[in-house]
LOSEVO-23674 format. One record per residue (C-alpha): x, y, z; residue number from 1; chain. Coordinates in Angstrom, 3 decimals. Each point is the difference from the previous one (the first is absolute). Layout:
// residues N
@xx:X yy:Y zz:Z i:NUM ch:A
...
//
This chain:
// residues 165
@xx:90.825 yy:-35.247 zz:0.926 i:1 ch:A
@xx:-1.658 yy:-2.796 zz:-0.856 i:2 ch:A
@xx:-2.391 yy:-2.610 zz:2.425 i:3 ch:A
@xx:3.050 yy:-1.895 zz:0.638 i:4 ch:A
@xx:2.583 yy:2.229 zz:0.486 i:5 ch:A
@xx:-2.752 yy:1.648 zz:2.675 i:6 ch:A
@xx:-0.187 yy:-3.002 zz:1.763 i:7 ch:A
@xx:3.740 yy:-0.423 zz:0.004 i:8 ch:A
@xx:0.559 yy:3.551 zz:1.450 i:9 ch:A
@xx:-3.054 yy:0.650 zz:2.067 i:10 ch:A
@xx:-0.082 yy:-1.819 zz:3.262 i:11 ch:A
@xx:-2.835 yy:0.418 zz:2.498 i:12 ch:A
@xx:1.916 yy:1.376 zz:2.610 i:13 ch:A
@xx:0.657 yy:3.356 zz:-2.225 i:14 ch:A
@xx:-4.031 yy:-0.514 zz:-0.724 i:15 ch:A
@xx:-1.311 yy:-0.079 zz:3.281 i:16 ch:A
@xx:2.470 yy:3.421 zz:0.807 i:17 ch:A
@xx:-1.609 yy:1.940 zz:-2.604 i:18 ch:A
@xx:-3.523 yy:-0.696 zz:1.850 i:19 ch:A
@xx:1.538 yy:0.541 zz:3.694 i:20 ch:A
@xx:-0.529 yy:-3.576 zz:1.034 i:21 ch:A
@xx:2.779 yy:-1.647 zz:1.802 i:22 ch:A
@xx:0.868 yy:-3.927 zz:0.559 i:23 ch:A
@xx:0.581 yy:-1.470 zz:3.754 i:24 ch:A
@xx:2.953 yy:-2.177 zz:0.605 i:25 ch:A
@xx:-1.367 yy:-2.967 zz:-1.402 i:26 ch:A
@xx:-1.197 yy:1.962 zz:-3.650 i:27 ch:A
@xx:-3.678 yy:0.366 zz:0.988 i:28 ch:A
@xx:-2.701 yy:2.898 zz:0.051 i:29 ch:A
@xx:-3.299 yy:0.552 zz:0.387 i:30 ch:A
@xx:-1.520 yy:-0.860 zz:-3.277 i:31 ch:A
@xx:-1.564 yy:3.565 zz:-1.475 i:32 ch:A
@xx:-2.294 yy:-2.020 zz:-2.068 i:33 ch:A
@xx:-2.204 yy:-1.136 zz:3.368 i:34 ch:A
@xx:-0.413 yy:1.182 zz:3.628 i:35 ch:A
@xx:2.166 yy:-1.530 zz:2.121 i:36 ch:A
@xx:1.878 yy:0.293 zz:3.261 i:37 ch:A
@xx:2.741 yy:-2.003 zz:0.109 i:38 ch:A
@xx:2.405 yy:-0.721 zz:-3.266 i:39 ch:A
@xx:-0.984 yy:-2.490 zz:-2.635 i:40 ch:A
@xx:1.559 yy:1.382 zz:-2.865 i:41 ch:A
@xx:3.587 yy:-1.836 zz:-1.094 i:42 ch:A
@xx:2.029 yy:2.210 zz:-1.507 i:43 ch:A
@xx:2.247 yy:-2.128 zz:-2.343 i:44 ch:A
@xx:3.164 yy:1.737 zz:-2.421 i:45 ch:A
@xx:-2.206 yy:-0.076 zz:-3.303 i:46 ch:A
@xx:-3.737 yy:-0.947 zz:1.288 i:47 ch:A
@xx:-2.070 yy:0.204 zz:3.084 i:48 ch:A
@xx:-2.714 yy:-2.515 zz:1.369 i:49 ch:A
@xx:-2.835 yy:1.020 zz:2.714 i:50 ch:A
@xx:-0.725 yy:-3.465 zz:2.109 i:51 ch:A
@xx:-3.273 yy:2.059 zz:1.330 i:52 ch:A
@xx:-1.715 yy:0.599 zz:-3.320 i:53 ch:A
@xx:2.005 yy:-1.567 zz:-2.308 i:54 ch:A
@xx:0.773 yy:3.253 zz:-2.165 i:55 ch:A
@xx:3.518 yy:-0.477 zz:-1.765 i:56 ch:A
@xx:2.030 yy:0.249 zz:-3.108 i:57 ch:A
@xx:3.340 yy:2.000 zz:-1.163 i:58 ch:A
@xx:0.707 yy:3.889 zz:0.022 i:59 ch:A
@xx:-2.356 yy:0.633 zz:-2.837 i:60 ch:A
@xx:-3.033 yy:-1.847 zz:1.595 i:61 ch:A
@xx:0.503 yy:2.328 zz:3.542 i:62 ch:A
@xx:0.032 yy:2.826 zz:-1.795 i:63 ch:A
@xx:-3.135 yy:-0.222 zz:-2.224 i:64 ch:A
@xx:-1.522 yy:-1.582 zz:3.188 i:65 ch:A
@xx:1.116 yy:3.013 zz:2.825 i:66 ch:A
@xx:-0.769 yy:2.740 zz:-2.721 i:67 ch:A
@xx:-2.536 yy:-1.685 zz:-1.718 i:68 ch:A
@xx:0.834 yy:0.451 zz:-3.605 i:69 ch:A
@xx:0.399 yy:-2.003 zz:-2.819 i:70 ch:A
@xx:3.038 yy:-1.775 zz:-1.265 i:71 ch:A
@xx:1.296 yy:2.219 zz:-2.213 i:72 ch:A
@xx:-0.152 yy:3.250 zz:2.635 i:73 ch:A
@xx:2.110 yy:-2.756 zz:2.236 i:74 ch:A
@xx:1.711 yy:-0.499 zz:-2.697 i:75 ch:A
@xx:1.246 yy:4.399 zz:-0.925 i:76 ch:A
@xx:0.121 yy:0.116 zz:3.702 i:77 ch:A
@xx:2.780 yy:-2.236 zz:0.479 i:78 ch:A
@xx:2.246 yy:0.843 zz:-2.684 i:79 ch:A
@xx:-1.021 yy:-1.605 zz:-3.062 i:80 ch:A
@xx:-0.573 yy:1.071 zz:-3.753 i:81 ch:A
@xx:-1.896 yy:-0.961 zz:-2.540 i:82 ch:A
@xx:1.491 yy:-0.151 zz:-3.401 i:83 ch:A
@xx:-2.386 yy:0.412 zz:-3.034 i:84 ch:A
@xx:1.051 yy:-2.176 zz:-3.363 i:85 ch:A
@xx:1.977 yy:2.997 zz:-1.599 i:86 ch:A
@xx:2.017 yy:-0.159 zz:3.692 i:87 ch:A
@xx:-1.237 yy:3.310 zz:1.171 i:88 ch:A
@xx:-1.089 yy:-0.287 zz:3.566 i:89 ch:A
@xx:-3.009 yy:1.583 zz:1.801 i:90 ch:A
@xx:1.928 yy:3.154 zz:1.191 i:91 ch:A
@xx:1.250 yy:0.578 zz:-3.501 i:92 ch:A
@xx:-3.345 yy:-0.248 zz:-1.465 i:93 ch:A
@xx:-1.813 yy:2.435 zz:2.646 i:94 ch:A
@xx:2.779 yy:2.480 zz:-0.460 i:95 ch:A
@xx:-0.461 yy:-0.642 zz:-4.184 i:96 ch:A
@xx:-3.892 yy:0.730 zz:0.911 i:97 ch:A
@xx:0.678 yy:3.290 zz:2.245 i:98 ch:A
@xx:1.897 yy:1.247 zz:-2.871 i:99 ch:A
@xx:-2.334 yy:-0.517 zz:-2.654 i:100 ch:A
@xx:-2.701 yy:1.631 zz:2.260 i:101 ch:A
@xx:2.319 yy:3.009 zz:0.903 i:102 ch:A
@xx:0.462 yy:0.900 zz:-3.348 i:103 ch:A
@xx:-1.662 yy:3.032 zz:-1.303 i:104 ch:A
@xx:-1.703 yy:-0.433 zz:-3.748 i:105 ch:A
@xx:-0.050 yy:3.174 zz:-1.777 i:106 ch:A
@xx:-3.610 yy:1.013 zz:-1.680 i:107 ch:A
@xx:1.626 yy:0.043 zz:-3.230 i:108 ch:A
@xx:0.376 yy:-3.200 zz:-1.085 i:109 ch:A
@xx:3.745 yy:-1.475 zz:-0.377 i:110 ch:A
@xx:0.136 yy:-2.433 zz:-3.327 i:111 ch:A
@xx:2.393 yy:-2.376 zz:2.863 i:112 ch:A
@xx:-3.170 yy:0.314 zz:2.503 i:113 ch:A
@xx:-1.917 yy:-3.733 zz:-1.270 i:114 ch:A
@xx:3.381 yy:-1.046 zz:-0.293 i:115 ch:A
@xx:0.635 yy:0.602 zz:3.870 i:116 ch:A
@xx:-4.032 yy:-1.290 zz:0.672 i:117 ch:A
@xx:0.665 yy:-3.156 zz:-1.588 i:118 ch:A
@xx:3.462 yy:-0.818 zz:2.215 i:119 ch:A
@xx:-2.246 yy:1.480 zz:3.022 i:120 ch:A
@xx:-2.382 yy:-2.437 zz:-0.861 i:121 ch:A
@xx:2.742 yy:-3.195 zz:-0.295 i:122 ch:A
@xx:1.182 yy:1.253 zz:3.058 i:123 ch:A
@xx:-3.745 yy:-0.316 zz:1.762 i:124 ch:A
@xx:-0.473 yy:-3.193 zz:-1.907 i:125 ch:A
@xx:3.444 yy:-1.606 zz:1.487 i:126 ch:A
@xx:-0.303 yy:1.352 zz:3.369 i:127 ch:A
@xx:-3.925 yy:-1.522 zz:0.358 i:128 ch:A
@xx:1.896 yy:-3.376 zz:-0.203 i:129 ch:A
@xx:2.444 yy:0.967 zz:2.211 i:130 ch:A
@xx:-1.720 yy:0.920 zz:3.038 i:131 ch:A
@xx:-2.418 yy:-2.519 zz:1.561 i:132 ch:A
@xx:-3.630 yy:0.578 zz:-0.827 i:133 ch:A
@xx:-2.105 yy:1.471 zz:2.141 i:134 ch:A
@xx:2.589 yy:2.154 zz:1.145 i:135 ch:A
@xx:-0.136 yy:3.825 zz:0.510 i:136 ch:A
@xx:3.181 yy:-0.003 zz:-2.616 i:137 ch:A
@xx:-2.286 yy:-2.033 zz:-2.650 i:138 ch:A
@xx:-3.191 yy:2.003 zz:0.655 i:139 ch:A
@xx:1.992 yy:2.938 zz:-0.457 i:140 ch:A
@xx:1.604 yy:-1.385 zz:-3.521 i:141 ch:A
@xx:-3.433 yy:-1.286 zz:-1.084 i:142 ch:A
@xx:-1.726 yy:3.502 zz:0.538 i:143 ch:A
@xx:3.214 yy:1.470 zz:-2.120 i:144 ch:A
@xx:0.354 yy:-1.916 zz:-2.813 i:145 ch:A
@xx:-3.819 yy:0.128 zz:-0.395 i:146 ch:A
@xx:0.756 yy:4.153 zz:0.271 i:147 ch:A
@xx:3.261 yy:-0.381 zz:-2.772 i:148 ch:A
@xx:-2.397 yy:-2.580 zz:-2.323 i:149 ch:A
@xx:-2.627 yy:3.161 zz:0.286 i:150 ch:A
@xx:2.651 yy:2.360 zz:-1.035 i:151 ch:A
@xx:1.513 yy:-2.124 zz:-2.807 i:152 ch:A
@xx:-3.658 yy:-0.148 zz:-1.512 i:153 ch:A
@xx:-0.203 yy:3.941 zz:0.310 i:154 ch:A
@xx:3.429 yy:1.134 zz:-1.972 i:155 ch:A
@xx:-0.470 yy:-2.966 zz:-2.228 i:156 ch:A
@xx:-3.327 yy:1.716 zz:-1.297 i:157 ch:A
@xx:1.376 yy:3.327 zz:0.419 i:158 ch:A
@xx:3.407 yy:-0.633 zz:-1.934 i:159 ch:A
@xx:-2.428 yy:-2.238 zz:-2.562 i:160 ch:A
@xx:-2.411 yy:2.969 zz:-0.532 i:161 ch:A
@xx:2.980 yy:2.757 zz:-0.537 i:162 ch:A
@xx:1.245 yy:-2.480 zz:-3.210 i:163 ch:A
@xx:-3.499 yy:0.341 zz:-1.706 i:164 ch:A
@xx:0.088 yy:3.187 zz:0.405 i:165 ch:A
//
């Protein structure tokens, strides 16, 4: 789902129920962002506003502040999906990365292994553009890309050495 689709389909009362918060008959809750004894945070269908501390916003803002997470995490938690330039979602890319990690390589060099390493490098480069910078997935892709580059150099040197013999 896109940000707009989430805003249309996910309503504030639904978000509140996830956290066990229930507005009173007037639509107010005790603000979770500052200490107070009487409810001053008004809940609307698509937003919230606290008359005590001035905090307000949409469903994304509420999740970000309540859980102390960045927008990208709130976006995923609310059902959002990132689509890469090649049309793959983050989950598809995650599955591809898991597939690469789970493949066990035969110690005897497979003639297609260098080709597979090139594909892996391309997939990690695409993934780096898909995941938000500084996210756990982004760092993992960066690490794995460097690993695949080293492997590529090793395999290239090995195959080059065998051809000259």
